[in-house]
N, C-alpha and C positions, 0 to 999 in steps of 0.2 A: 692909375695905380690904386685909387681908392676902391674901385670895384673889385679888384683882385684881392685886396685885404679882406673885404666883406665876405667874399666867397670862401676864403680859407677859414674864416670864423664860423661860417655856417657848417662847413664840413667837419670842423672840429667838434661842434655840439652834437652832430649826428653820430659821429664816431664814439663820443662819450656815452651817449644814450645806448648805442649798440653794445658797447663794452659792459655797461651796467645790466642790460637785459641778459647778457650772456654770463653774468657772474652769479655767485651764490646768493647775493643780496636779493636778486629777483625771486629766487625760489622761496626764501624766507618771507619776502613780502607777499607772495601769492598765498602762503599758508596763513599769514595774519589776516589777509583780506577774506579768505575763506571762512575763518572763524568769526570774523566781524559780521560777514553776511549771514552766517548761521544764527548768531545772536539776534540780529535784526529780525530774521524770520521767526525765531521763537518768541521774541517779544511781541511781534505783530500778532502771532497766533494767540498768545495769552490775552493781549488786549482785546482781540476780536472775540475770544471766549467770554471775557467779562462783559463785553458789550452785548453779546448775545444773551447771557444770563440775566443782565440787568433789564434788557428788553423783555425777556420772558417773564421776569418777576413783575414788571410794570403791566404787562398784558394780563397776567393772572389777577393782579390787584384791580385792574379796571373791569375785568370780566366776571369777577366772583359774585357781584350783586348781593343777594340774600343767602348765599351758600356758606357764609361764615358759621362755623360750628365750634362749640366749646365742649371740652371733655375734661372731667376730673380723673386724674390718674392716682393710683394707690388709695382709692376710696375705701373706708372701713366697711366691714361686713354689716355693721348695724345701721349704716346710713341708707335710708330709703331713697327711691327714685325722686320723690317729691323734695326731700331735703337737698339732694345733690343738685337738682335743678334750681332750687332757691339760691344755693351758694353760687352756682354758675351765673345766674342772672344778676347777682349782686356785683359782678365785676364791672357792670356798666358797658359791656361790649355791645356795639351797635352794628347793624348790617352794613352801614355806610362808612365804618371806620377805615381809615387808610392804613393798611398793614405796614407800609413803608415808614410810617411815623415812629421815630425811635422812642418817643415819650409814652406810647400807648401802654407798654407793659408796666411802666411805673405808675401810670394812672389806674390801671386795672388792679395792681397790687394794693394801692392805697384804698381803693373801693372795697377790696376783699377784707382788708384789716378792719374796716368799719363794720363788717358783719359780725354780730355777737357769736355766731356759730364757729367762726374761724379763730382758732387759737394762734396759728402761725402760718405765714405764707412761705413756702420753701422755694417754689420756682413757677414762673409763667413763661411758656415758650410758644411763640407764634410760628406757624409753618406757612410756607408760601402757597399751599393748596387751600388755605382758608381755615385750617384747623388751629385752634388755640388750646393748648394743654395747660391745665393748672394743677399744681401739686401743693396741697395745703393740709395742715393738721386741724381736724375738727374737734370741737369740745364734745366729749362723750357724756351724755346725761347719766346721772346716777340716781337721782330722785325726781319725783314730780310733786307738785304742790298746787292746791286750788285756792283761789281767792276770788270772791264775788262771782262764783260760777264759771270762772275762767281758769284753765289749767296752764301751768308753766313747768319747765324743767330746770333742774339745777345740776351743774357739773361738779366735779370734785373740788373745784376752787370756789364754789358758791356763786358762780355767775348765773344770772337769770336768763333763761333761753325761751324763745317762742316755742309753743307746743306744735310739733309737726309729727306725722306718723314716722315710726322707726321700722326698720326691716325686721321681720319676724324670722330670724335665723337662730335656731336653738335658743339660748338665753342671751345672745349678744345684744339684743335691743331691749332687754327687760330692765325696768326701773321700779323702784319701791316708792310708794306714796308716803309723803310726810303729812301727818295729820295732827290736830291739837289746836291750842290757842295760838294761831298764827297772826302776827302783826302785819301791818301793811308792807308789802314787798316793794323793793326798789324797782326801777324801770328795767326793761329788757336790756341786757348787756352790762348791768351793774351787779355788784357783789352784795349778797345778803349780809346783814349785820345783826339780826335778831339772835340773841344767845341760844334760845331753844332750838331754832332752826339749824344754827351752826353745830350745836351739840349732836342733833340727830343725824345731820349730814356726815359728821366725822365718823360716827359709828358705821354708817352704811359704806363709806369709802374704805374703812379698815376691813370690813367683811368682804367687800368686792375685790380688794387687792389680794387677799388670801385666796379667794375663790378662783381668781384668774390664773393662779399658779398651780392649781390642783388638776389632776386628771378629770375629765368630764364626768365620769361616774361618781366622783366624790364631791361634786359641787352641790351647793344648796341654794345659791343665789336666786334661782328661778322660783323657789318655793316661797320666798318672802313677798308679802303683799303690801304691808304698810308698817310704818313706825310712828307710834303715838308719842308726841312730845308734850302733851298737856300737863303732865305731872313733873316737868323739869324742875330739878332742885327741890322736889317734894312740895310743890306749891299747893297741891290738892291733898295729898296724903303722904306725909314724910316717911312712913314705914313701907309704903308701896314702891314698886319699881318706878324709878324716875323716867326711864325710857323703856318702852315695851314694843316689841316687834310682833306682828301677827302674820301667820302664813295665810295662804289662799283658803285653807280650811279652818281658819280662825283659831289655830293653836297658838297660845301665848308663848313668847320667848322673852323672859324677864331679864333684860340686859342690866338694868340698874342705873347707877349714876353715870354721868357723862365721862368722857375720857379725861384722864388726869384728875378725876374727882372721886375715885374709888376709896382712897385712904380715909378721908373724913367720915365715911359711912361704913368703914370696916368691911368693905367688899373685896372680892377677888380682883386681881389685876386684869387689865385688858387682855394680856397674853393668856392668862388662865381662862378667862371667859371665852375666848376664841377656841381654845383647846377643848373646853367642855362642849361648846356648841357643835363642833365638828365630830367629836367623839359620839355625842348623842345621835347625830345624823347618821354616822357610819354604822351604828348598831342595827338599824332597820332600813337604812338607805332612805329615810324620810323622817322629818320632824313631827309628822302628823300621827305617829304611833304613840305619842305621849299626850297626856292631858295638858301638860304645860312643861316648859323647860326653864328652870330657874338657874341663872348663871351668876347670881350675886354672892352666894356663900363661899367663903374661902376655906372652910374646914374640909378635910379630906372626904369624910362621909357625906356631909351635906352638899358638897360641891358636885356630887354625882347625881344629876337629875333623874337618872334611870331608877334609883332606889325609891323615889317617892312620886314619880310622875307617870309611870306606866299605867295604861288602861287595864282594868281588871279582866 
């Protein structure tokens, strides 16, 4: 009797499974299984793709050897090849650096910020083919200055920069030399503090900013050769121009007192001085058509340098 009961139980289970397979539940289950299998296949493909990419990256990193190259993007037109190379080298990138090291870009950026020529680091991007792209803002020299037979640059903020060749593209790389009684300069990367140097630099920066906003044919920056600060605040001759600019052909441009110091000496304002300077230049497209250009007088007649400075 026990065997018969067991047989009926087995038949019942088979019948139940058959009924389930013939039902709609089986169709739904097959659909779910199909989707599940599709997801598994896709995940496997993605994982395989990542594994392949990771392997490729590792192989490139191992095989690159000394092929690592550095490129500065968005480099200014006035920056010479030598300057760009100096900045790129200062990143500290080595041929045996592991590109997979996530701290590399941080270290390179820190090294760049330590370069006096670099004003701001915008981006450093490493590519898996061994190329490293750096995007940074460089300090643009405005003036040059000599001390103990050595030449330095000053940017608009007064930061002392190492002297390197600049690109000769129109007047993009032109700087004006500051001369006169120059005290000891601070080290490279530091800001000048000497009053007469700061005063001369401020005048040059003001002229350069105006010049950059004018059409090329109206610019005069490239005609300026040097600015003499030796008579700053009238230390040598109170009645003479405190700051005097000279062109490459030695034409005097008598600027006068330092910026924000015109009133004590009854001189024209900085705005009027700039207007007179560019009006004089516009008459003959050159400052060298005059014996000198005096920008100090605030009177309407005397402020026109053409009336008393034309060559006969």
